[in-house]
C-alpha positions as CSV (number, residue, x, y, z in Angstrom):
1,M,0.2,18.1,1.5
2,L,-0.3,14.5,0.3
3,I,1.2,11.2,1.4
4,D,1.9,8.5,-1.2
5,T,0.9,5.6,1.0
6,H,2.2,2.9,-1.4
7,C,5.2,3.1,-3.6
8,H,8.3,0.9,-4.4
9,L,11.1,3.4,-4.3
10,N,13.8,0.7,-4.5
11,Y,12.5,-0.2,-8.0
12,L,12.9,3.3,-9.3
13,H,16.0,4.4,-11.1
14,G,17.7,1.0,-10.5
15,G,17.8,1.8,-6.8
16,D,20.2,4.7,-7.3
17,L,19.8,6.8,-4.1
18,D,20.8,10.1,-5.7
19,A,18.1,9.6,-8.4
20,I,15.6,8.6,-5.8
21,E,16.4,11.8,-3.8
22,Q,15.7,13.9,-6.9
23,T,12.3,12.1,-7.4
24,L,11.4,12.8,-3.7
25,L,12.3,16.5,-4.2
26,E,10.1,16.6,-7.3
27,A,7.3,15.1,-5.3
28,A,7.7,17.6,-2.4
29,S,7.6,20.4,-4.9
30,V,4.0,19.5,-5.7
31,G,3.0,18.8,-2.1
32,V,3.7,15.1,-1.8
33,K,5.8,15.5,1.4
34,Q,5.9,11.9,2.6
35,C,6.0,8.4,1.1
36,I,5.7,4.8,2.4
37,S,8.0,2.5,0.4
38,I,6.8,-1.0,0.4
39,G,8.8,-4.2,0.6
40,V,7.6,-7.3,-1.2
41,D,10.4,-9.8,-1.1
42,L,13.0,-10.7,1.5
43,A,16.0,-10.3,-0.7
44,A,15.1,-6.6,-1.4
45,L,14.1,-5.6,2.1
46,P,17.6,-4.3,3.1
47,D,17.4,-1.9,0.1
48,V,13.9,-0.8,1.2
49,I,15.0,-0.1,4.7
50,A,18.2,1.7,3.5
51,I,16.0,4.2,1.7
52,G,13.9,4.8,4.8
53,E,17.2,5.3,6.8
54,R,18.5,7.9,4.3
55,F,15.4,10.0,3.7
56,P,13.3,11.3,6.7
57,Q,10.3,11.8,4.5
58,V,10.1,8.0,3.8
59,K,8.9,5.3,6.1
60,V,8.8,1.6,5.0
61,S,6.7,-1.6,5.2
62,V,8.2,-5.0,5.2
63,G,6.5,-8.1,3.9
64,V,6.4,-11.0,1.4
65,H,4.1,-10.6,-1.6
66,P,1.8,-13.6,-2.4
67,C,3.6,-14.1,-5.7
68,D,7.0,-14.5,-3.9
69,V,6.0,-17.0,-1.3
70,Q,7.9,-19.9,-2.8
71,S,11.3,-18.1,-2.5
72,V,11.9,-18.9,1.2
73,P,10.3,-21.3,3.7
74,C,7.5,-19.6,5.5
75,D,8.8,-20.0,9.0
76,D,12.2,-18.6,8.0
77,A,10.6,-15.7,6.3
78,L,8.4,-14.8,9.2
79,S,11.4,-15.1,11.5
80,Q,13.3,-12.6,9.4
81,L,10.3,-10.3,9.1
82,S,9.9,-10.2,12.9
83,V,13.4,-8.9,13.3
84,L,13.0,-6.3,10.6
85,A,9.6,-5.2,12.0
86,A,11.4,-3.7,15.0
87,H,13.3,-1.2,12.9
88,Q,12.5,2.4,13.7
89,D,11.5,3.2,10.1
90,V,9.1,0.2,9.7
91,V,5.5,1.4,10.1
92,A,3.7,-1.6,8.6
93,I,3.8,-5.2,7.7
94,G,3.3,-6.2,4.0
95,E,2.7,-6.1,1.2
96,C,1.0,-9.4,1.9
97,G,-2.2,-11.2,0.9
98,L,-3.6,-13.4,-1.8
99,D,-3.2,-13.4,-5.5
100,Y,-5.0,-16.0,-7.6
101,Y,-4.3,-14.4,-11.0
102,R,-1.3,-16.4,-12.1
103,E,-2.5,-20.0,-12.3
104,D,0.9,-21.3,-13.5
105,S,2.5,-20.6,-10.1
106,L,-0.5,-20.8,-7.8
107,D,-0.2,-22.4,-4.3
108,K,-3.3,-21.2,-2.4
109,D,-2.4,-23.0,0.8
110,L,1.1,-21.6,0.9
111,Q,-0.2,-18.1,0.2
112,K,-2.7,-18.4,3.0
113,K,0.0,-19.6,5.4
114,Y,2.2,-16.7,4.6
115,F,-0.7,-14.2,4.8
116,S,-1.9,-15.6,8.1
117,G,1.6,-15.4,9.5
118,Q,2.0,-11.8,8.5
119,I,-1.3,-10.9,10.0
120,E,-0.3,-12.5,13.3
121,L,3.1,-10.7,13.1
122,A,1.3,-7.3,12.5
123,M,-0.9,-7.9,15.5
124,S,1.9,-8.9,17.7
125,C,3.9,-5.8,17.0
126,A,0.8,-3.5,16.8
127,K,1.5,-2.4,13.3
128,P,-1.0,-2.2,10.4
129,L,-1.1,-4.5,7.4
130,V,-0.7,-3.6,3.8
131,V,-2.9,-6.1,1.9
132,H,-2.7,-7.2,-1.7
133,T,-5.7,-9.0,-3.1
134,R,-6.3,-10.1,-6.7
135,Q,-9.0,-12.5,-7.8
136,A,-9.2,-13.8,-4.2
137,R,-12.0,-11.7,-2.8
138,A,-13.7,-14.3,-0.6
139,D,-10.5,-15.9,0.7
140,T,-8.9,-12.6,1.5
141,I,-11.8,-11.5,3.6
142,D,-12.1,-14.9,5.2
143,V,-8.4,-15.0,6.3
144,L,-8.6,-11.4,7.6
145,R,-11.7,-12.2,9.6
146,S,-10.6,-15.6,11.0
147,V,-6.9,-14.8,11.7
148,G,-7.3,-11.1,12.4
149,R,-10.3,-11.7,14.8
150,N,-11.3,-8.1,14.4
151,D,-8.0,-7.0,15.9
152,A,-6.0,-6.6,12.7
153,R,-6.0,-3.2,11.1
154,G,-4.6,-1.9,7.9
155,V,-5.3,-1.1,4.3
156,L,-6.4,-2.9,1.1
157,H,-4.0,-1.3,-1.3
158,C,-4.5,-0.5,-5.0
159,F,-8.1,-1.5,-4.6
160,T,-9.7,-2.9,-7.9
161,E,-12.4,-5.1,-6.4
162,T,-16.1,-4.7,-5.9
163,K,-18.2,-2.4,-3.7
164,E,-19.3,-5.5,-1.8
165,M,-15.7,-6.4,-0.9
166,A,-15.0,-2.9,0.0
167,A,-18.0,-3.0,2.4
168,Q,-16.7,-6.2,4.0
169,A,-13.2,-4.7,4.5
170,L,-14.7,-1.5,5.9
171,D,-16.7,-3.6,8.4
172,L,-13.4,-5.2,9.5
173,G,-12.0,-1.7,10.2
174,F,-9.7,-1.5,7.2
175,Y,-8.9,1.4,5.0
176,I,-9.3,1.3,1.2
177,S,-6.5,2.8,-1.0
178,F,-6.9,3.8,-4.6
179,S,-4.2,4.2,-7.2
180,G,-4.0,5.8,-10.7
181,I,-6.2,3.1,-12.0
182,I,-9.2,5.3,-11.0
183,T,-8.1,7.7,-13.8
184,F,-8.2,5.0,-16.5
185,K,-10.9,5.2,-19.2
186,N,-12.3,1.7,-18.6
187,A,-12.4,2.0,-14.7
188,E,-16.0,3.4,-14.3
189,S,-17.0,0.5,-12.0
190,L,-14.0,1.2,-9.8
191,R,-14.9,4.9,-9.7
192,D,-18.2,3.9,-8.3
193,V,-16.3,2.2,-5.5
194,V,-14.5,5.4,-4.8
195,R,-17.8,7.2,-4.6
196,Y,-18.9,4.6,-2.1
197,V,-16.0,4.5,0.3
198,P,-16.3,7.2,3.1
199,M,-13.5,9.8,3.0
200,E,-12.5,9.0,6.6
201,R,-11.4,5.5,5.4
202,L,-9.9,6.4,2.1
203,L,-6.2,6.6,1.1
204,V,-4.3,7.5,-2.1
205,E,-1.2,5.9,-3.6
206,T,0.8,5.5,-6.7
207,D,2.1,1.9,-6.5
208,S,5.1,3.5,-8.3
209,P,6.8,2.6,-10.5
210,Y,3.7,0.9,-11.9
211,L,0.3,2.1,-13.0
212,A,1.0,5.7,-13.9
213,P,-2.2,7.7,-14.0
214,V,-3.7,9.7,-16.8
215,P,-2.1,11.9,-18.2
216,Y,1.1,9.9,-17.6
217,R,0.1,6.5,-18.9
218,G,3.0,4.6,-20.4
219,K,5.6,6.5,-18.3
220,E,7.3,5.2,-15.1
221,N,5.1,6.2,-12.2
222,C,6.5,8.2,-9.4
223,P,5.2,9.6,-6.0
224,A,4.5,13.1,-7.5
225,Y,1.8,11.6,-9.6
226,V,-0.4,10.8,-6.6
227,V,-1.6,14.3,-7.1
228,E,-3.6,13.0,-10.1
229,V,-5.2,10.3,-7.9
230,A,-6.2,12.9,-5.3
231,K,-7.7,15.2,-8.1
232,Q,-9.8,12.3,-9.4
233,V,-11.0,11.5,-5.9
234,A,-12.0,15.2,-5.4
235,L,-13.9,15.1,-8.7
236,L,-15.7,11.9,-7.8
237,K,-16.5,13.0,-4.3
238,N,-17.5,16.5,-5.3
239,L,-14.9,17.9,-2.9
240,S,-12.1,20.4,-3.2
241,Y,-8.7,19.1,-3.9
242,D,-7.5,20.7,-0.6
243,A,-10.2,18.8,1.3
244,V,-9.1,15.5,-0.2
245,C,-5.4,16.3,0.7
246,L,-6.3,17.1,4.3
247,Q,-8.5,14.0,4.9
248,T,-6.3,11.4,3.2
249,T,-3.2,12.8,4.9
250,S,-4.9,12.6,8.3
251,N,-6.1,9.1,7.5
252,A,-2.6,8.0,6.6
253,Q,-1.1,9.6,9.7
254,Q,-3.6,7.8,11.9
255,L,-3.2,4.4,10.3
256,F,0.6,4.4,10.2
257,G,1.3,6.4,13.3
258,W,3.4,8.9,11.6
259,P,2.2,12.4,12.5
260,E,5.3,14.4,11.7
261,I,5.1,16.5,8.5
262,C,8.5,16.6,6.8
263,G,9.6,19.7,4.8
């Protein structure tokens, strides 16, 4: 089996729960038995949690994405997140982190404040972080190191950065998750990072509905397509597909504290 460790189910099919159920059944039919649906903004978090409540094969993460930090004052957001974090289906905090790609709406200090607060929340409730980083390598590691104090744990999701950053994250005890980007024609440098990251610290994801892998480029991504990510990892690591499924599933269960296998 496989676990899609990062998808946004509430953004699929306009949030229609019956259509999401069909998508989850299709995923299960190819061995993707569990998913973690990720929340990125406060307004949508009730929908994210509702999906976790309806489907036993789905757990959720709650957080504020760095591109959404101007929507609600930080202290108010963290207060709301601390309440949601206690929900039985919430297994992680995030997606949170730093994103310096969009200069037109960039507020680095506010992003760092939100990121730091969510790191502290994760540590206080003993849950892992789901970290987003884009063009913010040094600051992401600095904040994780200074605020996390080697106590924070989690995953750098949809990793597209350098081998050097991966090494720093691994030194801090974090996992590295790869998406369908590793199947893209122009992603050879990222494939080198996949070869570098040890299997016991590697996760797979879709980031659905975005970034559909080859051979589904241009289509809406869905959890079933994490199979293509795992196949690419197997090729790059010179391992069997079954071995990749076994190890990444074990890694996800250990990180998120979700040992039950559904279905």
